[in-house]
C-alpha positions as CSV (number, residue, x, y, z in Angstrom):
1,M,67.2,-7.9,26.1
2,F,65.8,-10.5,23.3
3,L,62.0,-12.2,23.4
4,K,61.7,-16.0,23.7
5,P,60.0,-17.2,20.8
6,F,56.4,-18.1,22.5
7,E,56.9,-14.6,23.8
8,T,57.5,-13.6,20.5
9,K,54.5,-15.1,19.6
10,Q,52.4,-14.1,22.2
11,M,52.9,-10.6,21.4
12,L,51.7,-10.9,17.6
13,E,49.0,-12.6,18.8
14,A,48.0,-9.5,20.9
15,I,49.0,-7.1,18.3
16,L,46.5,-8.8,15.6
17,G,43.8,-10.1,18.2
18,S,43.5,-6.2,18.7
19,I,43.3,-5.2,15.0
20,D,39.3,-4.2,13.8
21,E,39.8,-6.9,10.6
22,A,39.3,-10.5,10.5
23,I,42.1,-12.1,9.6
24,H,42.6,-15.6,9.0
25,V,45.5,-17.7,8.0
26,V,46.1,-21.1,6.7
27,N,49.5,-23.2,5.8
28,G,50.3,-24.9,2.4
29,D,48.2,-27.6,3.3
30,G,45.0,-25.7,4.1
31,M,44.7,-26.0,7.7
32,T,44.5,-22.9,9.7
33,I,47.1,-22.0,12.0
34,Y,45.5,-18.3,13.0
35,Y,41.9,-17.2,13.0
36,N,41.4,-13.9,15.2
37,Q,38.0,-13.2,16.8
38,V,37.0,-10.9,14.5
39,A,37.1,-13.6,12.3
40,A,35.2,-16.1,14.2
41,T,32.6,-13.2,15.4
42,N,32.0,-12.9,11.3
43,D,31.4,-16.6,10.7
44,G,29.5,-17.6,14.2
45,V,32.2,-19.8,15.1
46,K,34.2,-20.0,18.3
47,I,38.2,-20.2,17.6
48,E,39.2,-23.3,18.4
49,D,36.7,-24.6,16.0
50,V,38.4,-22.9,13.3
51,L,42.4,-23.8,15.1
52,G,44.4,-26.8,13.4
53,K,41.1,-28.4,11.0
54,H,41.1,-27.4,7.4
55,I,39.4,-25.1,6.1
56,L,36.9,-27.4,3.8
57,D,36.3,-29.3,7.2
58,V,35.0,-26.1,9.0
59,F,33.2,-24.1,6.0
60,P,31.7,-27.3,4.4
61,S,30.2,-24.5,1.8
62,L,33.3,-23.9,0.5
63,N,35.3,-26.1,-2.0
64,K,38.5,-25.1,-3.9
65,Q,36.9,-22.9,-6.8
66,S,35.2,-20.8,-4.1
67,S,37.9,-20.8,-1.5
68,T,39.7,-17.7,-1.6
69,L,42.6,-18.9,0.4
70,L,43.0,-21.6,-1.6
71,K,42.7,-20.0,-4.5
72,V,45.6,-17.7,-3.9
73,M,47.4,-20.4,-2.7
74,E,47.1,-22.2,-6.4
75,S,47.5,-19.1,-8.3
76,G,50.3,-17.0,-6.4
77,K,48.1,-14.2,-7.3
78,P,46.8,-11.8,-4.4
79,I,43.3,-11.1,-4.8
80,Y,42.3,-7.0,-3.5
81,Q,38.9,-5.5,-2.5
82,Q,37.0,-8.7,-3.3
83,P,33.3,-7.9,-2.4
84,Q,31.6,-11.4,-0.1
85,S,27.8,-11.2,1.1
86,Y,27.4,-14.8,2.9
87,K,25.0,-15.7,5.8
88,N,27.4,-17.2,9.0
89,I,26.5,-20.4,10.9
90,K,23.9,-18.9,13.3
91,G,21.7,-16.8,10.1
92,Q,23.1,-13.6,10.8
93,F,23.9,-12.4,7.1
94,I,27.3,-11.0,6.5
95,D,29.1,-8.1,4.2
96,T,32.8,-8.1,3.8
97,I,35.5,-6.5,1.5
98,N,38.3,-8.9,1.5
99,T,41.9,-9.3,0.3
100,T,43.5,-12.2,0.5
101,L,47.4,-12.8,-0.4
102,P,50.0,-15.6,-0.8
103,I,52.6,-16.2,2.1
104,K,55.8,-16.5,0.3
105,V,59.3,-17.8,1.7
106,G,61.5,-17.5,-1.5
107,K,59.6,-18.6,-4.0
108,R,57.9,-21.4,-2.6
109,I,54.0,-20.8,-1.3
110,I,53.9,-21.7,2.2
111,G,49.9,-20.2,3.0
112,A,47.8,-17.8,2.4
113,V,46.4,-14.7,4.4
114,E,43.0,-12.9,4.1
115,I,41.8,-9.8,5.9
116,A,38.5,-8.6,5.7
117,K,36.2,-5.3,6.7
118,D,32.7,-5.9,8.0
119,L,30.5,-3.7,5.9
120,T,27.5,-5.2,7.6
121,M,26.6,-1.9,9.3
122,V,27.7,0.3,6.5
123,K,25.7,-1.4,4.3
124,S,23.0,-1.5,6.4
125,L,22.4,2.2,6.9
126,S,22.8,2.3,3.8
127,Q,19.4,0.6,2.6
128,S,17.6,2.2,5.9
129,L,18.6,5.3,4.1
130,L,17.0,4.3,0.4
131,D,13.9,2.4,1.8
132,L,13.3,6.0,3.9
133,Q,13.5,7.6,1.1
134,G,11.7,5.4,-0.9
135,K,8.3,5.9,1.6
136,V,8.8,9.5,1.3
137,H,8.8,9.6,-2.4
138,L,6.0,7.5,-2.0
139,Q,3.1,10.0,-0.2
140,Q,1.1,11.6,-2.1
141,T,1.1,15.0,-0.6
142,K,4.4,16.4,0.5
143,P,6.2,19.5,2.2
144,V,8.9,21.3,-0.1
145,S,11.2,20.3,3.3
146,I,11.5,16.5,1.9
147,S,13.1,17.7,-1.1
148,G,16.4,17.5,0.9
149,A,17.3,20.8,-0.6
150,R,16.4,23.9,2.1
151,Y,18.7,26.6,1.0
152,H,18.8,29.5,-1.8
153,F,20.4,31.9,-3.5
154,D,19.3,34.3,-0.9
155,D,21.4,32.1,1.8
156,I,24.8,32.5,-0.1
157,V,26.2,35.8,1.3
158,T,28.6,37.7,-0.5
159,A,29.8,41.2,-1.3
160,S,32.6,39.5,-3.9
161,S,32.0,40.2,-7.6
162,E,33.7,37.2,-8.4
163,M,31.4,35.1,-6.3
164,I,28.3,37.5,-8.0
165,K,29.2,35.6,-10.8
166,V,28.9,32.4,-9.3
167,K,25.9,33.1,-8.8
168,D,24.6,34.3,-11.4
169,L,25.9,31.8,-13.6
170,A,24.5,29.2,-11.5
171,R,20.8,31.0,-11.5
172,K,21.4,30.5,-15.4
173,A,21.8,26.9,-15.0
174,A,19.0,26.5,-12.8
175,Q,16.8,27.1,-15.6
176,T,18.1,24.4,-17.5
177,S,18.2,20.6,-17.0
178,S,21.8,20.6,-18.0
179,P,24.7,18.7,-16.2
180,V,26.3,20.9,-14.0
181,M,30.2,20.4,-12.9
182,I,30.8,22.1,-9.6
183,Y,34.8,22.6,-8.4
184,G,35.6,24.2,-5.2
185,E,38.0,23.4,-2.8
186,T,36.7,22.1,0.9
187,G,34.5,24.0,2.7
188,T,33.8,26.6,-0.1
189,G,29.6,26.2,-0.1
190,K,29.2,23.7,-3.1
191,E,26.8,22.4,-2.0
192,L,25.1,25.2,-0.5
193,L,24.9,26.6,-4.3
194,I,23.9,22.9,-5.9
195,Q,20.7,23.4,-3.1
196,S,20.7,26.6,-4.4
197,I,20.4,25.2,-7.8
198,H,17.5,22.7,-6.8
199,N,15.5,25.2,-5.4
200,E,15.6,27.8,-8.1
201,S,14.5,24.5,-11.1
202,N,11.0,23.7,-12.1
203,R,12.6,20.4,-10.5
204,Q,11.8,22.4,-7.3
205,N,9.0,20.5,-5.9
206,E,10.8,16.9,-6.2
207,L,13.5,15.0,-4.8
208,F,17.1,16.6,-4.0
209,I,19.0,13.7,-3.3
210,A,22.9,14.0,-2.2
211,Q,25.5,11.1,-2.0
212,N,29.5,11.5,-1.4
213,C,30.8,9.3,-3.5
214,A,34.0,8.4,-1.3
215,T,32.1,7.6,2.0
216,L,31.1,3.8,0.3
217,P,33.2,1.8,-1.6
218,S,32.0,0.7,-5.6
219,T,30.5,-2.5,-4.8
220,L,27.9,-0.8,-2.3
221,L,27.8,2.7,-4.1
222,E,26.4,0.5,-7.7
223,S,23.8,-0.6,-5.5
224,T,23.3,2.4,-3.8
225,L,23.2,4.9,-7.3
226,F,21.4,1.8,-9.1
227,G,19.3,-0.6,-6.4
228,T,19.5,-4.0,-6.9
229,K,17.4,-7.0,-7.6
230,K,15.9,-9.9,-5.5
231,G,18.3,-12.8,-5.3
232,T,21.2,-11.2,-6.5
233,Y,23.0,-12.0,-3.5
234,T,22.3,-13.6,-0.4
235,G,19.9,-11.2,1.5
236,A,19.4,-8.8,-1.7
237,V,15.6,-7.5,-2.1
238,D,14.1,-5.5,-4.6
239,R,15.5,-2.2,-3.8
240,A,15.3,1.2,-6.1
241,G,18.7,3.1,-6.1
242,L,19.3,6.5,-6.1
243,F,18.5,7.7,-9.9
244,E,15.2,5.9,-9.4
245,L,14.4,7.7,-6.4
246,A,15.6,11.1,-8.0
247,H,13.1,10.5,-10.9
248,R,12.8,13.9,-12.1
249,G,14.4,15.7,-9.4
250,T,18.3,16.2,-9.1
251,L,21.2,14.1,-8.4
252,F,23.8,15.4,-6.4
253,L,27.0,13.3,-6.6
254,D,29.8,14.6,-4.1
255,E,33.6,14.1,-4.5
256,I,33.1,11.9,-7.7
257,N,36.9,11.9,-9.0
258,S,36.9,9.2,-5.5
259,M,35.1,6.4,-7.8
260,T,37.0,4.1,-9.6
261,L,37.3,4.4,-12.9
262,E,35.6,1.4,-13.5
263,F,32.8,2.6,-11.9
264,Q,32.8,5.7,-13.8
265,S,32.4,4.2,-17.2
266,K,28.8,2.2,-15.9
267,L,28.0,5.8,-14.7
268,L,28.9,7.1,-17.6
269,R,26.9,5.0,-20.2
270,V,24.0,5.6,-17.7
271,L,24.5,9.4,-18.0
272,E,24.7,8.9,-22.0
273,D,21.3,7.4,-22.5
274,G,19.4,7.8,-19.2
275,V,18.6,4.1,-18.6
276,I,19.3,2.7,-15.2
277,R,19.5,-1.6,-14.7
278,R,19.3,-2.7,-11.1
279,L,21.7,-4.9,-10.1
280,G,21.2,-8.9,-10.8
281,G,18.3,-7.4,-12.7
282,T,17.3,-7.4,-16.3
283,D,14.8,-4.6,-16.9
284,S,15.9,-1.7,-17.2
285,Y,14.3,1.8,-16.5
286,L,14.2,4.9,-18.1
287,V,15.1,8.4,-15.8
288,D,14.5,12.3,-15.8
289,V,17.7,12.7,-13.7
290,R,19.4,16.6,-12.9
291,M,22.9,16.0,-12.7
292,I,25.3,18.0,-10.3
293,V,28.6,16.7,-9.3
294,A,31.3,18.6,-7.4
295,M,34.8,17.8,-6.3
296,N,37.6,19.3,-4.4
297,E,40.4,19.2,-6.7
298,H,40.5,20.4,-10.4
299,P,38.9,18.2,-12.7
300,L,41.6,18.7,-15.2
301,R,44.1,17.6,-12.9
302,C,42.0,14.7,-11.2
303,I,42.1,13.6,-15.4
304,E,45.9,14.0,-15.4
305,N,46.6,12.0,-12.0
306,Q,44.1,9.3,-13.6
307,Q,41.3,9.6,-11.1
308,L,39.0,11.3,-14.0
309,R,38.0,9.5,-17.2
310,S,38.4,12.5,-19.7
311,D,35.2,11.2,-21.4
312,L,32.9,11.5,-18.5
313,Y,34.3,14.7,-17.1
314,Y,33.6,15.8,-21.3
315,R,29.6,14.2,-20.2
316,L,29.3,15.7,-17.4
317,N,31.2,19.0,-17.9
318,V,28.4,21.4,-19.7
319,I,28.1,23.9,-17.3
320,F,31.4,24.3,-15.4
321,I,31.3,26.4,-12.1
322,E,34.2,27.3,-10.1
323,I,33.9,28.4,-6.4
324,P,36.6,30.8,-5.2
325,P,38.3,30.3,-1.6
326,L,37.7,32.5,1.0
327,R,41.6,33.9,0.3
328,N,40.4,35.3,-2.6
329,R,37.4,36.9,-1.8
330,K,38.6,38.7,1.7
331,E,35.3,41.7,1.2
332,D,33.0,38.7,2.7
333,I,34.3,38.3,5.5
334,P,33.1,40.9,7.2
335,L,29.8,39.9,6.1
336,L,30.0,36.7,6.9
337,V,30.7,36.9,10.3
338,R,28.0,39.4,11.0
339,H,25.7,36.9,9.2
340,F,27.2,33.9,11.6
341,I,27.1,36.3,14.6
342,K,23.5,36.3,13.9
343,K,22.7,32.8,13.8
344,Y,24.6,31.6,16.7
345,N,23.1,34.7,18.5
346,Y,20.1,32.8,17.7
347,S,20.9,29.2,18.8
348,F,23.1,30.1,21.9
349,N,20.6,32.8,23.1
350,K,22.7,35.5,23.4
351,L,22.9,38.7,21.9
352,V,26.5,39.8,20.4
353,V,26.1,42.8,18.3
354,D,29.8,44.2,17.6
355,V,33.2,42.2,16.8
356,D,36.7,44.4,18.2
357,S,38.7,45.6,15.0
358,K,41.5,43.7,16.5
359,V,39.2,40.5,15.7
360,L,38.3,41.7,11.8
361,E,41.8,42.7,11.2
362,M,43.1,39.5,12.1
363,L,40.8,36.7,10.3
364,E,41.0,39.1,7.0
365,S,45.1,38.4,7.3
366,H,44.3,34.7,8.0
367,H,44.5,32.4,4.9
368,W,41.7,30.3,5.3
369,P,42.4,27.3,4.4
370,G,39.3,25.3,5.5
371,N,37.5,28.6,4.0
372,V,34.1,29.8,4.5
373,R,33.3,26.6,6.8
374,E,36.6,27.0,8.5
375,L,35.2,30.8,9.0
376,E,32.2,29.2,10.8
377,H,33.7,27.4,12.8
378,T,35.9,30.1,14.2
379,I,33.0,32.3,15.2
380,E,30.5,29.2,16.7
381,F,33.9,29.2,19.3
382,A,34.0,32.6,19.9
383,M,30.6,32.5,20.6
384,N,30.7,29.8,23.0
385,M,33.7,32.1,24.5
386,A,31.8,35.3,24.5
387,E,30.6,36.8,27.2
388,G,29.5,40.3,26.3
389,D,28.0,42.1,23.6
390,K,30.8,42.2,21.7
391,L,33.8,39.5,20.1
392,N,37.1,40.3,21.3
393,F,40.6,39.0,20.7
394,C,40.4,36.5,23.9
395,D,37.4,35.1,22.3
396,L,39.8,33.7,19.5
397,P,40.4,29.8,19.1
398,V,44.2,29.8,19.9
399,Y,45.4,28.8,16.6
400,L,44.5,32.1,15.5
401,K,45.8,34.5,18.4
402,E,49.5,33.1,18.5
403,S,51.5,35.2,16.6
404,P,53.8,32.7,14.6
405,V,51.3,30.5,13.4
406,Q,49.2,33.8,12.1
407,N,53.1,35.0,10.8
408,S,53.5,31.8,9.1
409,L,50.3,32.0,7.8
410,T,51.0,35.0,6.5
411,Q,54.6,34.2,5.0
412,F,52.6,31.3,3.3
413,K,50.5,33.7,1.7
414,S,53.1,35.9,-0.1
415,L,54.8,32.6,-0.6
416,R,51.4,31.6,-2.9
417,L,51.2,35.0,-4.5
418,A,54.9,35.2,-5.8
419,V,54.4,31.6,-7.3
420,E,51.3,32.6,-9.3
421,H,53.4,35.7,-10.4
422,T,56.2,34.1,-11.5
423,E,53.6,31.8,-13.4
424,M,51.8,34.7,-15.2
425,E,54.7,35.9,-16.1
426,L,56.1,32.7,-17.7
427,I,53.0,31.6,-19.1
428,T,52.7,35.4,-20.3
429,K,56.4,35.3,-22.3
430,A,56.0,31.4,-23.7
431,L,52.9,32.2,-25.5
432,K,53.9,35.5,-26.7
433,K,56.8,33.3,-28.1
434,T,54.7,30.8,-29.8
435,N,52.8,33.2,-31.1
436,Y,50.3,32.1,-29.1
437,N,50.1,28.9,-30.2
438,I,48.5,27.1,-27.0
439,L,50.0,23.3,-28.1
440,Q,53.6,24.6,-28.6
441,T,53.2,26.8,-25.4
442,A,52.4,23.9,-23.5
443,R,55.0,22.0,-24.9
444,L,57.5,24.8,-24.5
445,L,56.4,25.1,-20.5
446,E,56.7,21.5,-20.6
447,I,53.3,21.1,-19.2
448,P,49.8,19.0,-20.4
449,R,47.8,21.4,-22.6
450,Q,44.9,21.1,-20.4
451,T,47.1,22.2,-17.5
452,L,48.3,25.1,-19.3
453,Q,44.2,26.1,-20.4
454,Y,43.4,25.5,-16.7
455,K,45.7,27.8,-15.7
456,L,44.9,30.6,-18.5
457,K,41.4,30.8,-16.9
458,K,42.8,30.9,-13.3
459,Y,44.8,33.3,-14.1
460,Q,42.7,35.3,-16.8
461,I,44.9,35.9,-19.6
462,M,43.3,36.5,-22.7
463,L,44.9,35.4,-26.3
C-alpha cells in the first residue's frame, strides 16, 4: 500500500516537527517552503508569518550577504557549525549553532535548508558558573573548600605497586608548576589524582577550576576559557574567563583531545607566553596558571588519529602520568570494596561489616571496563540491596550474577592477554633483528615510531 502525495507530505512534516532543532527551508527564489515550530519559537514569530514569504521580507535585519540560506544558494557550498548570536523580535537573546546546506537536483540548486541547534540555555548556565566563580574569587576571606579540590593523596586507596609509583610521581609533580598530562581509561580516578596534586602544591589556597572540554562546542569553549569583551556579539558583556579566574591557581582541562585542532593552536599560544586576550578585546592579561590536562585515550594514539596537535602534546607533556586500569591492579579490589562499604554505610545508615568470599571472587574475576567508578557503582547497588551485615551474592547487579556474561568477560580478558603476549614477542624479535634501532623496528613492524615507543613503555621492554 502506497501513501498518497498529501499523506507523504503530512508524514514528513510530522517527522520534521518532532525534531528539537530549528529547521528553515527556502526554495530557489528565497521563499520559505518549510519552517518548524522550534524555529518560530527561536525567532519569536508565528509559522504562518514566515511560510510562503521571502526571507528578506520577514527578517529585514538580513541581507544577501548576511543570510546564510541565500549565501549557500549563491555559492553552492555548505556552511557547517556556524555560531550565531542575535536578538529575536521579542527582544530575547538567542545563541545557535547553524548548519546550512544547498538543496540540489543534479547540478541545479533548487533551494537551501538551515538546521539550528539552540545553545542559549547551555551558554546561560556556563556564564552563570563563570559569574559564580568570579564572585567567589573576589571574596577577601575564603574557606579552603571553595578551591574546588577536595581530594588528597590519602583518599587514593591502593596496595598496587604500580599505583603507589603513580602517587609518588604525582607528589613530586605537586612541588612545581610544570604542566602535567594524565592518561587513564574512563573511571580510573584521574580527577582524584589531579585534585590531590593541587592540594599538595603551593597553590592549594588558590582556585582549582575544572572544565570538561567535550561538553562545550569550540565557540563557547573559547569564551569560557578566555573571557569576553562587551560588544563582541549581541548580549556579550565584560566577563573573565577560566584562565583569569584560575590566576595563581590550577586549571584542569579534561578530554583535551575533544577540542578542534584549530582551537588547540589558540591554546598553544596562551601556554607558550602566558598571555590571554578576551574574545573581542584588545587588552592582554598575563596569567600565572598551573595547567593539568587529562585524556582517556593515549595521546600518541590521538596524534596518530589527528585528534591532538603534536606541538600541543610536547608543550603539555612535561610530566606524564599514566594511571593503570583496575584490571591491572586486582589487588586493590578488596581494599576498594571495603572502602566503598564504609562510605555507603555512612550514607545509607547501614552496618555492613563483611563480604561473602564468593562475592570477592566474582569481583576479582570481572574485567572492569568502567574501572574504579564501575566498582563503586556496583558496591553502591549492593549496599542498596543488602539486608543484613554482610554483602552476599544475591545483592550484586544482575549482569554480574549471570554466569554467561561472566564467562564471556573472562574469555575477552584471555584474548586481551594473548594479544598483548603476541605483541611483546613480535616487538622483541624485531628489535633484535634491527639491533635495537627504533626507526628500523617501526618500519619492520609497519607501525608509526610513536606507536612503537608507546608499546615499549607499556610492556616495559628495555632497550
